[in-house]
C-alpha positions in Angstrom: 0.0 0.0 0.0 1.4 3.4 -1.0 1.9 5.6 2.1 0.3 9.0 2.3 3.5 10.8 1.8 4.1 9.2 -1.5 0.5 9.9 -2.6 1.0 13.5 -1.6 4.2 13.8 -3.6 2.5 12.4 -6.7 -0.2 15.0 -6.4 2.3 17.8 -5.8 4.4 16.8 -8.8 1.3 17.0 -11.0 0.1 20.4 -9.7 3.6 21.9 -10.0 3.7 21.1 -13.7 0.1 22.0 -14.3 0.4 25.4 -12.7 3.6 26.3 -14.5 2.2 25.1 -17.8 -1.2 26.7 -17.6 -0.6 30.0 -16.0 -0.2 31.8 -19.3 -3.4 30.3 -20.5 -5.5 30.9 -17.4 -6.6 34.5 -18.2 -7.6 33.3 -21.7 -9.8 30.6 -20.4 -11.8 33.1 -18.3 -12.7 35.6 -21.0 -16.3 36.7 -20.9 -18.5 35.2 -23.5 -20.5 37.7 -25.5 -24.0 36.5 -26.0 -25.9 37.9 -28.9 -29.6 38.3 -28.1 -32.0 37.6 -30.9 -34.0 40.6 -31.9 -37.7 40.2 -31.5 -39.9 41.7 -34.3 -43.2 43.1 -33.1 -45.9 43.6 -35.6 -48.8 46.0 -35.3 -52.1 46.1 -37.1 -51.8 49.0 -39.6 -55.3 50.2 -38.5 -54.1 50.8 -35.0 -50.8 52.4 -35.9 -51.9 56.0 -35.4 -53.3 55.2 -32.0 -50.1 53.4 -31.1 -48.0 56.4 -32.1 -50.1 58.8 -30.2 -50.0 56.6 -27.1 -46.2 56.4 -27.3 -45.9 60.1 -27.7 -48.0 60.7 -24.6 -45.9 58.2 -22.7 -42.6 59.8 -23.7 -43.9 63.3 -22.9 -45.2 62.2 -19.5 -42.2 60.3 -18.4 -39.5 62.3 -20.3 -37.5 63.3 -17.2 -37.5 59.7 -15.9 -36.5 58.2 -19.2 -33.7 60.7 -19.6 -32.6 60.0 -16.1 -32.5 56.3 -16.7 -30.5 56.7 -19.9 -28.1 59.0 -18.1 -27.7 56.4 -15.4 -27.0 53.6 -17.9 -24.4 55.9 -19.7 -22.7 56.6 -16.3 -22.6 52.9 -15.4 -21.1 52.0 -18.8 -18.6 54.8 -18.6 -17.7 53.9 -15.1 -17.1 50.2 -16.1 -15.0 51.2 -19.1 -13.0 53.6 -17.0 -12.4 50.9 -14.3 -11.4 48.4 -17.0 -9.0 50.8 -18.7 -7.5 52.7 -15.8 -7.7 50.2 -12.9 -8.4 46.6 -14.0 -6.1 46.2 -16.9 -3.1 48.0 -15.3 -3.6 45.9 -12.2 -3.5 42.7 -14.3 -0.2 43.8 -15.7 1.2 44.7 -12.3 0.0 41.4 -10.8 1.5 39.3 -13.6 4.8 41.1 -13.1 4.7 40.6 -9.4 3.9 36.9 -9.9 6.8 36.3 -12.3 9.6 36.1 -9.8 7.6 33.9 -7.5 7.1 31.4 -10.3 10.9 31.1 -10.6 11.3 30.4 -6.9 8.4 28.0 -7.1 9.9 26.1 -10.0 13.2 25.8 -8.1 11.3 24.3 -5.1 12.2 27.4 -3.0 8.7 27.4 -1.5 9.4 29.6 1.6 10.7 32.5 -0.5 8.0 32.0 -3.2 5.4 32.3 -0.4 6.8 35.2 1.7 9.1 37.1 -0.7 12.8 38.0 -0.7 14.9 41.0 0.3 15.4 42.3 -3.2 11.9 43.4 -4.2 9.8 40.3 -4.7 6.7 40.5 -2.4 5.7 36.8 -2.2 2.5 35.0 -3.3 0.7 35.9 -0.1 1.0 39.7 -0.7 0.3 39.3 -4.4 -2.9 37.4 -3.7 -3.9 40.1 -1.2 -3.0 43.2 -3.1 -4.3 42.0 -6.5 -7.3 40.0 -5.3 -9.5 41.2 -8.2 -7.2 39.9 -10.9 -6.5 36.6 -12.6 -2.9 36.7 -11.5 -4.0 37.4 -7.9 -6.4 34.5 -8.1 -3.6 32.2 -9.3 -1.3 33.5 -6.5 -3.8 31.9 -4.1 -3.2 28.5 -5.8 0.6 28.9 -5.7 0.4 29.9 -2.0 -1.7 26.9 -1.2 0.7 24.5 -2.8 3.7 26.2 -1.2 2.1 25.8 2.3 1.4 22.1 1.4 5.0 21.5 0.5 6.1 23.2 3.7 3.8 20.9 5.7 1.4 23.6 6.8 -1.8 21.8 5.7 -4.5 24.0 7.3 -3.0 27.1 5.7 -2.7 25.2 2.4 -6.4 24.4 2.4 -7.3 27.9 3.3 -5.6 29.4 0.2 -6.5 26.6 -2.2 -10.1 27.2 -1.3 -9.7 30.9 -2.3 -8.7 29.9 -5.8 -11.5 29.7 -8.3 -11.5 28.2 -11.8 -13.6 25.9 -13.8 -11.4 23.7 -16.0 -10.3 20.1 -16.2 -6.6 20.7 -15.4 -5.7 23.1 -12.6 -9.0 22.9 -10.7 -9.1 19.1 -10.1 -5.3 19.0 -9.5 -5.8 21.6 -6.7 -8.7 19.6 -5.3 -6.4 16.5 -5.3 -3.8 18.5 -3.4 -6.5 19.6 -0.9 -7.5 15.9 -0.5 -3.9 15.0 0.4 -3.7 17.9 2.8 -6.8 16.7 4.6 -5.2 13.2 4.8 -2.0 14.6 6.2 -4.0 16.5 8.8 -5.8 13.3 9.8 -9.2 14.3 8.3 -9.5 11.1 6.4 -13.3 11.2 5.6 -12.9 14.7 4.1 -9.8 13.6 2.3 -11.4 10.7 0.6 -14.5 12.7 -0.4 -12.3 15.5 -1.8 -10.2 13.1 -3.8 -13.3 11.5 -5.3 -14.5 14.9 -6.2 -11.1 15.7 -7.8 -11.3 12.5 -9.9 -14.8 13.3 -11.1 -13.9 16.9 -12.0 -10.7 15.8 -13.9 -12.5 13.0 -15.7 -9.2 12.1 -17.4 -7.1 9.0 -17.9 -4.1 10.9 -16.5 -5.4 12.4 -13.2 -8.6 10.6 -12.2 -7.0 7.2 -11.5 -4.4 8.7 -9.2 -7.1 10.3 -7.0 -9.3 7.2 -7.1 -6.4 5.0 -5.9 -5.6 7.5 -3.1 -9.3 7.7 -2.1 -9.6 3.9 -2.2 -6.6 3.5 0.0 -8.0 6.0 2.5 -11.4 4.2 2.5 -9.6 0.9 3.3 -7.8 2.6 6.2 -11.2 3.8 7.5 -12.7 0.3 7.1 -15.1 1.5 4.4 -14.3 -1.4 2.0 -17.3 -1.1 -0.2 -16.5 2.5 -1.0 -12.9 1.5 -1.7 -14.1 -1.2 -4.1 -16.3 1.4 -5.8 -13.3 3.7 -6.3 -11.1 1.0 -7.7 -13.9 -0.3 -9.9 -14.2 3.1 -11.5 -10.6 2.8 -12.7 -11.3 -0.7 -14.1 -14.5 0.3 -15.9 -14.0 3.9 -16.9 -10.2 4.6 -16.9 -9.1 1.2 -18.3 -6.5 2.9 -20.5 -4.6 4.3 -17.5 -1.4 3.0 -16.0 -3.2 2.3 -12.7 -5.7 0.0 -14.4 -3.0 -2.6 -15.1 -3.1 -4.1 -11.6 -6.3 -2.6 -10.3 -7.8 -6.1 -9.9 -5.4 -6.7 -7.0 -6.8 -3.6 -5.3 -10.4 -4.7 -5.9 -9.6 -8.2 -4.6 -7.9 -7.0 -1.5 -10.7 -4.6 -0.5 -13.4 -7.2 -1.3 -12.1 -9.9 1.1 -11.6 -7.7 4.1 
């Protein structure tokens, strides 16, 4: 049976690579989708057109000030948003990305303490980047980096705190971070939560590469908890759904072991 430390290292190796490979793509994956609304055509009986026009005129005259006020409010809101985007949001993204760059170098060199807290020559650290640029994609990513750094340093509660602050909806970074959280819970002795989180990570990843790793880990934890039927279910998922994975090659041994307990 693979010990928890080895499981944790496997997960950390994956997330290290995933974060470094996908950081440049992350902002692209979160662009707003423009939705074009279909225009509805309203038809009016020609016989009632004059009445319709006069009614509209009366409405406009009566509520002219309110209509103008509403239009002005919309213009102000749009102008404010464009101003925020141009003068605050976009410059902040650039500053945040620049602040993150040195940290990624420390992170890639396994210098997690410095990556997390900064150095003496100008780099702030992931914690400060996450706090100062909380509304940016780079600031969001700094939470993920900070969480993984804490996990590598053995500070599992802090790791979970920052990993929970990261938000994304993809099949690479998000499930890998969930897997790291699952390993943190396991290291902290919260085995039920660890197994549930790893199962969630496997489901979210839904891939031959990542899902079997988390299912094996979840199954081993379920066995430790004496929940053998749940362990068998986790292993059987690998056999039936992720049969092209490396882990499926000897999964029958896992299923047999958990079944006879």
